[in-house]
C-alpha positions as CSV (number, residue, x, y, z in Angstrom):
1,M,130.4,115.6,102.3
2,K,126.6,116.0,102.4
3,Y,126.0,112.2,102.1
4,L,127.3,111.9,105.7
5,F,124.0,113.2,106.9
6,A,122.5,109.9,106.1
7,L,125.1,108.2,108.2
8,L,125.0,110.5,111.2
9,F,121.4,111.4,111.8
10,T,119.3,108.2,111.6
11,G,117.9,108.5,115.2
12,I,118.9,104.9,116.0
13,A,120.5,104.2,119.4
14,L,123.1,101.4,118.8
15,C,125.4,99.6,121.1
16,A,129.1,99.9,120.3
17,K,129.5,96.2,119.4
18,V,126.9,96.2,116.6
19,D,128.7,96.0,113.2
20,W,125.8,95.6,110.7
21,P,122.5,96.5,112.4
22,D,120.3,96.8,109.3
23,F,120.3,95.3,105.8
24,R,122.0,98.4,104.4
25,G,124.4,98.9,107.3
26,P,124.8,101.5,110.1
27,G,123.7,104.4,107.8
28,Q,120.8,102.5,106.1
29,N,122.5,103.4,102.8
30,G,125.1,100.7,101.9
31,Q,128.1,102.9,102.6
32,V,131.1,101.7,104.7
33,E,134.5,103.3,105.4
34,T,136.7,100.2,105.1
35,H,138.8,98.3,102.7
36,L,136.9,95.2,101.5
37,P,138.2,92.3,99.5
38,E,138.3,92.9,95.8
39,T,138.9,89.4,94.6
40,W,137.2,86.1,95.4
41,S,135.9,82.8,94.0
42,E,134.9,79.5,95.3
43,T,138.5,78.7,96.0
44,E,140.0,82.1,96.7
45,N,139.7,84.4,99.8
46,V,136.9,82.3,101.3
47,T,137.4,82.1,105.1
48,W,134.4,79.9,105.4
49,K,131.3,78.8,103.5
50,I,128.3,77.1,105.1
51,A,125.2,75.6,103.6
52,L,121.8,77.2,104.6
53,H,118.7,75.1,104.9
54,D,115.4,76.0,103.1
55,H,114.9,79.4,101.6
56,G,115.4,83.1,102.4
57,I,116.9,86.2,101.0
58,S,117.2,88.3,104.1
59,T,120.6,90.0,104.8
60,P,122.4,88.9,108.0
61,V,122.8,91.4,110.8
62,I,126.1,91.3,112.8
63,I,126.5,91.8,116.5
64,D,130.1,91.5,117.7
65,Q,131.0,87.9,116.7
66,T,127.5,86.7,115.9
67,L,125.6,86.8,112.6
68,A,121.8,86.5,112.6
69,L,119.5,85.8,109.6
70,T,116.2,84.2,108.8
71,A,115.0,81.3,106.7
72,A,111.7,79.6,105.9
73,T,110.6,76.4,104.2
74,E,109.5,76.8,100.6
75,D,105.9,76.4,101.5
76,G,106.1,78.9,104.3
77,K,104.9,76.5,107.0
78,K,108.1,76.9,109.1
79,M,110.1,80.0,109.8
80,Y,113.5,80.1,111.5
81,I,116.1,82.4,113.0
82,I,119.7,81.2,112.5
83,T,122.8,82.6,114.3
84,V,126.4,81.9,113.0
85,D,129.8,82.4,114.6
86,F,131.7,85.1,112.7
87,A,135.1,83.6,113.3
88,S,134.4,79.9,112.4
89,G,131.2,79.9,110.5
90,E,129.7,77.4,113.0
91,I,125.9,77.5,113.3
92,L,125.2,78.5,116.9
93,Q,121.4,78.5,117.0
94,D,118.8,77.3,114.5
95,E,115.5,78.1,116.1
96,L,112.0,77.5,114.7
97,I,110.2,80.7,115.5
98,F,106.8,80.4,113.7
99,T,104.8,77.5,112.3
100,N,101.9,78.2,109.9
101,E,99.0,75.9,109.0
102,E,98.0,78.0,106.1
103,V,100.0,80.5,104.0
104,E,99.1,82.7,101.1
105,S,100.9,81.7,97.9
106,M,103.3,84.1,96.2
107,G,100.9,84.5,93.3
108,G,103.5,83.5,90.7
109,F,106.1,86.0,91.9
110,G,109.2,83.8,91.6
111,I,111.8,86.1,93.3
112,N,110.2,86.4,96.8
113,T,110.5,83.9,99.7
114,Y,108.8,83.6,103.1
115,A,111.9,84.9,104.7
116,T,112.7,88.0,102.7
117,P,112.5,90.8,105.3
118,S,115.9,91.2,106.9
119,P,116.2,91.3,110.7
120,V,117.4,94.4,112.5
121,T,119.4,94.6,115.8
122,D,120.1,97.2,118.5
123,G,123.3,95.4,119.4
124,E,121.7,93.3,122.1
125,L,118.5,91.8,120.7
126,V,117.5,90.7,117.2
127,Y,114.1,91.6,115.7
128,A,112.8,89.3,113.0
129,H,109.8,90.1,110.9
130,F,108.0,87.7,108.6
131,G,105.2,90.0,107.5
132,T,101.7,88.9,108.4
133,Y,103.0,85.6,109.8
134,G,104.7,87.1,112.8
135,T,107.3,89.4,114.4
136,A,109.6,88.2,117.1
137,C,112.3,89.6,119.4
138,I,115.1,87.1,120.0
139,D,118.1,87.0,122.3
140,P,120.7,85.8,119.8
141,E,123.2,84.5,122.5
142,I,120.8,81.8,123.6
143,G,118.1,81.7,120.9
144,K,115.4,82.7,123.4
145,V,112.3,84.4,122.2
146,V,111.7,87.5,124.3
147,W,108.3,88.4,122.7
148,K,106.2,87.6,119.7
149,R,103.3,89.3,117.8
150,R,101.1,87.4,115.3
151,D,98.2,89.8,115.2
152,I,99.7,92.4,112.8
153,N,98.2,91.3,109.6
154,C,97.5,92.0,105.9
155,R,97.2,90.1,102.7
156,H,100.6,90.3,101.1
157,Y,99.4,88.5,97.9
158,R,103.0,88.1,96.6
159,G,104.8,87.8,100.0
160,A,106.3,90.3,102.4
161,A,109.6,92.0,101.8
162,S,109.7,95.3,103.8
163,S,112.3,95.0,106.6
164,P,111.8,96.3,110.1
165,V,113.4,99.6,111.2
166,L,114.6,100.6,114.7
167,Y,114.1,104.2,115.9
168,Q,115.0,104.9,119.5
169,D,112.8,102.5,121.6
170,L,110.6,101.7,118.6
171,L,110.5,98.8,116.2
172,I,108.7,100.1,113.0
173,L,107.0,97.7,110.6
174,T,105.6,98.3,107.1
175,L,102.7,96.2,105.8
176,D,101.5,97.2,102.3
177,G,99.0,94.5,101.4
178,I,96.2,94.3,98.9
179,D,93.6,94.6,101.6
180,Q,95.2,97.2,103.9
181,Q,98.3,99.3,104.0
182,F,99.8,100.8,107.2
183,V,103.0,101.5,109.2
184,I,103.1,100.4,112.8
185,A,105.5,101.0,115.7
186,L,106.0,98.6,118.6
187,H,107.9,99.1,121.8
188,K,111.0,97.2,121.2
189,A,111.2,95.9,124.7
190,T,107.7,94.5,125.0
191,G,106.2,94.3,121.5
192,E,103.3,96.5,122.5
193,T,101.8,98.8,119.9
194,V,102.8,102.5,120.3
195,W,101.2,103.9,117.1
196,K,99.7,102.7,113.9
197,T,99.2,104.9,110.8
198,P,97.1,103.8,107.8
199,R,98.3,104.9,104.4
200,S,96.3,107.9,103.1
201,T,97.0,106.9,99.5
202,N,94.3,108.0,97.0
203,F,94.1,104.8,95.0
204,R,92.7,105.4,91.5
205,D,92.9,101.8,90.3
206,L,89.4,100.7,91.4
207,E,86.9,99.1,89.1
208,D,83.5,98.6,90.7
209,G,85.1,99.0,94.1
210,K,87.6,96.2,93.6
211,P,91.4,96.6,93.0
212,K,92.6,95.7,89.5
213,A,95.5,93.3,88.7
214,G,94.8,91.2,91.8
215,G,95.7,94.0,94.1
216,D,99.2,94.6,92.8
217,F,98.4,98.3,92.5
218,R,98.2,98.5,96.3
219,K,101.3,96.4,97.1
220,G,104.6,97.7,98.5
221,F,108.0,96.0,99.3
222,S,110.2,98.9,100.3
223,T,112.0,99.5,103.6
224,P,111.8,103.0,105.2
225,I,114.8,105.1,106.2
226,V,115.1,107.6,109.0
227,I,116.5,111.1,108.2
228,T,116.8,114.4,110.0
229,V,115.6,117.6,108.4
230,G,115.7,120.9,110.2
231,G,116.5,119.2,113.5
232,K,113.5,116.9,113.3
233,D,113.5,113.2,112.4
234,Q,111.4,111.8,109.5
235,L,110.6,108.3,108.5
236,I,110.6,108.1,104.7
237,S,108.4,105.2,103.6
238,A,107.7,104.3,99.9
239,G,104.5,102.5,99.2
240,A,102.2,101.9,96.3
241,K,101.3,105.1,94.3
242,A,103.0,107.4,96.9
243,C,106.0,107.9,99.2
244,F,105.2,109.3,102.7
245,S,107.1,111.1,105.4
246,Y,106.0,110.3,109.0
247,D,107.1,111.5,112.4
248,P,108.8,108.3,113.6
249,G,108.0,109.0,117.2
250,S,104.2,109.5,116.7
251,G,103.4,108.1,113.3
252,K,101.9,111.5,112.2
253,E,102.0,112.0,108.5
254,I,104.2,115.0,107.5
255,W,104.2,115.0,103.7
256,F,103.7,112.7,100.7
257,V,104.5,112.6,97.0
258,E,102.3,110.8,94.5
259,F,103.3,108.7,91.4
260,E,101.7,106.2,89.1
261,S,103.8,103.2,90.0
262,H,103.2,100.5,92.6
263,S,105.1,97.7,94.4
264,A,108.1,100.0,95.3
265,A,110.9,97.8,96.5
266,A,114.2,99.7,96.4
267,R,115.0,101.5,99.6
268,P,115.2,105.4,99.4
269,V,118.4,107.2,100.0
270,F,119.1,110.6,101.4
271,D,122.1,113.0,100.9
272,G,121.2,115.7,103.4
273,E,119.4,117.7,100.8
274,K,117.1,115.4,98.8
275,V,115.4,112.0,99.2
276,Y,115.8,109.7,96.1
277,I,112.8,107.4,95.6
278,S,112.4,104.6,93.1
279,T,108.7,104.4,92.3
280,G,108.5,100.6,91.5
281,Y,106.5,98.7,88.9
282,P,105.8,98.3,86.1
283,K,108.4,101.0,85.1
284,A,110.2,102.8,87.8
285,D,111.0,106.5,87.8
286,L,113.6,108.0,90.2
287,L,112.3,111.1,92.1
288,A,114.5,113.6,93.8
289,V,112.4,115.2,96.5
290,R,113.2,118.0,99.0
291,P,111.9,116.7,102.4
292,D,111.1,120.1,104.0
293,G,107.4,120.3,102.9
294,H,104.0,119.5,104.4
295,G,101.0,117.8,102.9
296,N,101.0,116.9,99.2
297,V,104.4,118.0,97.8
298,T,104.0,116.4,94.4
299,D,103.9,119.7,92.6
300,T,106.2,121.7,94.8
301,H,109.1,119.6,96.1
302,V,110.1,117.2,93.3
303,E,113.3,118.7,92.0
304,W,113.7,116.3,89.1
305,I,112.6,112.9,87.8
306,Y,114.9,110.4,86.0
307,Q,113.2,107.8,83.9
308,K,115.7,105.5,82.1
309,N,116.9,102.1,83.6
310,V,115.8,103.0,87.1
311,S,116.4,100.1,89.6
312,R,113.1,98.6,90.9
313,R,114.7,96.1,93.4
314,S,118.3,97.0,94.0
315,S,118.8,100.1,96.3
316,P,121.3,102.7,95.0
317,V,124.3,104.4,96.7
318,L,125.4,108.0,96.9
319,W,128.9,109.4,96.8
320,G,129.4,113.2,96.9
321,N,127.0,114.7,94.3
322,R,126.6,111.4,92.4
323,L,124.0,108.7,92.6
324,Y,124.8,105.1,91.4
325,M,122.2,102.4,90.7
326,V,122.0,99.1,88.8
327,D,118.6,98.2,87.4
328,D,116.9,94.8,87.3
329,G,118.5,94.0,84.0
330,G,122.0,94.9,84.9
331,V,122.4,98.4,83.5
332,A,124.4,100.7,85.8
333,T,123.8,104.4,85.8
334,C,125.6,107.4,87.4
335,L,123.5,110.6,87.9
336,D,124.3,114.1,89.0
337,T,122.2,114.6,92.1
338,G,121.9,118.3,91.6
339,S,120.3,118.2,88.2
340,G,119.3,114.6,87.6
341,A,121.5,114.6,84.5
342,M,123.0,111.2,83.4
343,I,126.8,111.1,83.7
344,W,127.1,107.6,82.2
345,R,125.1,104.5,81.7
346,E,126.8,101.1,81.1
347,K,125.9,97.4,81.1
348,V,127.3,95.3,84.0
349,G,125.2,92.3,83.2
350,G,122.8,89.9,84.9
351,N,119.5,90.4,86.7
352,H,120.0,92.4,89.9
353,S,118.0,92.4,93.2
354,S,120.8,92.7,95.7
355,S,121.4,96.3,96.9
356,L,124.7,98.0,96.2
357,I,127.4,98.8,98.7
358,L,130.2,101.3,98.5
359,A,133.6,100.9,100.2
360,N,136.8,102.7,99.6
361,G,135.6,104.4,96.4
362,L,134.4,101.1,94.9
363,I,130.8,100.1,94.2
364,Y,130.1,96.4,94.7
365,S,127.3,94.9,92.6
366,F,126.0,91.3,92.8
367,N,123.7,89.6,90.3
368,E,121.4,86.6,90.5
369,F,123.8,84.4,88.5
370,G,126.8,84.5,90.9
371,D,128.6,87.3,89.2
372,S,129.9,90.3,91.1
373,R,131.4,93.4,89.5
374,L,133.3,96.2,91.2
375,F,133.4,99.6,89.5
376,H,134.7,103.0,90.5
377,A,132.4,105.6,92.1
378,S,133.6,108.2,89.6
379,D,132.5,110.1,86.5
380,T,134.3,107.5,84.3
381,F,132.9,104.0,84.2
382,K,135.5,101.3,84.8
383,I,135.0,97.8,86.0
384,V,138.1,97.0,88.2
385,R,137.2,93.4,89.2
386,E,134.9,90.6,88.2
387,N,134.3,87.7,90.6
388,K,132.2,84.5,90.4
389,L,130.5,82.2,92.9
390,D,128.6,79.1,92.0
391,V,125.2,80.4,92.9
392,G,123.7,83.9,92.6
393,M,122.6,86.5,95.1
394,L,119.2,88.0,95.9
395,A,120.1,89.1,99.4
396,S,122.2,92.2,100.0
397,P,125.7,91.9,101.3
398,A,126.8,92.6,104.9
399,V,130.1,93.9,106.2
400,K,132.2,93.4,109.4
401,G,135.5,95.2,109.5
402,N,137.3,94.3,106.3
403,S,135.2,91.1,105.8
404,L,132.4,90.7,103.3
405,I,129.5,88.5,104.2
406,L,127.6,87.2,101.2
407,R,124.4,85.2,101.2
408,T,123.7,83.3,98.0
409,K,120.5,81.3,97.3
410,T,122.1,78.3,99.0
411,H,125.1,79.3,101.1
412,L,126.6,81.9,103.4
413,Y,130.2,83.1,102.8
414,R,132.8,85.1,104.7
415,I,135.2,86.7,102.2
416,D,138.6,88.2,103.3
417,S,141.6,89.5,101.5
C-alpha cells in the first residue's frame, strides 16, 4: 500500500533497539503494525501508573526498556528530562537540564506548557528541545548531558511546541517565533550548527511595519516530516502562512505552498503521492499537495482543499486511500485521498489535541477529558470501544510491542491486554 512510503523512506538511521523514536512513532505518522489493548480503565489492564511532577505534554520516546520524556515547572523556571523503566514503571533518572531566570509568558494560551516539544532518539542518545530555552543531548542510561545549546533563540510568544527531528547525523529544530522564523540543523554528536534556513514567508499581516494580533500571524507549532520523492529526501515543514519543503541535508528550500492561516500545529502526513497539510488557525484547511514541484507551487501542485472540521492540533492518520482526522472539537472525518471527498463525518466527543494512532485496523483517539474512543479505519463509521481515565490527554500516545503508553495531564500509564 502506498502509505508504506511514509514508513520506509524517512532517512532516519535508527538502532534496532529503538521502539518509539519520535512522537508519532518510527514512520512519523502514528501507524503501527501490532495488536494493542482495546479496553482499559483506572482498574483494568493497567500494568503500572506513575505520577509525573510539574507540567508537560511531550510524548515519551522508547529505547529498549527505557522511556524518556520531558517536564517543566508551571512557571518555566526549571526544565527536566525523566527516564522510566518500561517493565516496572520505576523512575530511573529525573534530571534538571535547564534553569531560567526569566521566561516569556504563554500569552493566555491555556493548552501549551514549557515542556511541549517531544524528545527524539536515535536508539542511543535522547535529544530534548525546549524551544528558545535550550536543546540538550542526553545519555538516558546515566542521565548525563552530552552537549547543550542555549543560543538558538526566538520569541515564542505562546510557547514552543515543534518537536525535533532526526535525519542521518543531523538534529533538525523548528523555531517559528513572532520575531524570527527559521529551521536549523545541528550535528547530533556535537550540537554544532550545520545549516540554518530562515523562512522566506511573504507575510502580509503588517500594519505600519508591526505584526498584527501580537505576532500570532507569524507563529508556528508544527513538527516536520521527512519524505522521499524521486529518490531524494525532503523535509516538509509547516509554518505560518506557508508550508515549505527543504533539502534536509543542506537546508536549501525546494518548494513552498502559501495559505492564509497561521500557527499550524498538526503534523503533515505523506502517502507516497501527496503531502496532507493542516493550515492552522483561526480556521484550518486541509491541503493535498504533490511534492514534486519547485518554487511557489500554490497554483500548480495543490490537488484539492478540504475545509470542514479540519483538525488544527491533532495529527491525522492514513490507511490505504483514506485519511482520518479528529478536529479540536471532537468531530471525526474520513476523506478519500484521491479526490478529497468526504466519506463520513461523525462526532466522537471532547476536545482533541493528542494525535491519532492506527493499529490493527483501529484508530485510537484520546480527548482532553480522559475519554478514548476506538473506531474502524473503514468507510463505515463504528466506535468499537470507549475507555475512560481519570484525567485527560494532551500528549500523543506511544507504543512498545503490544503495550500502549499514555501520558495524561498528571500521570504516565502502561496499558496491556
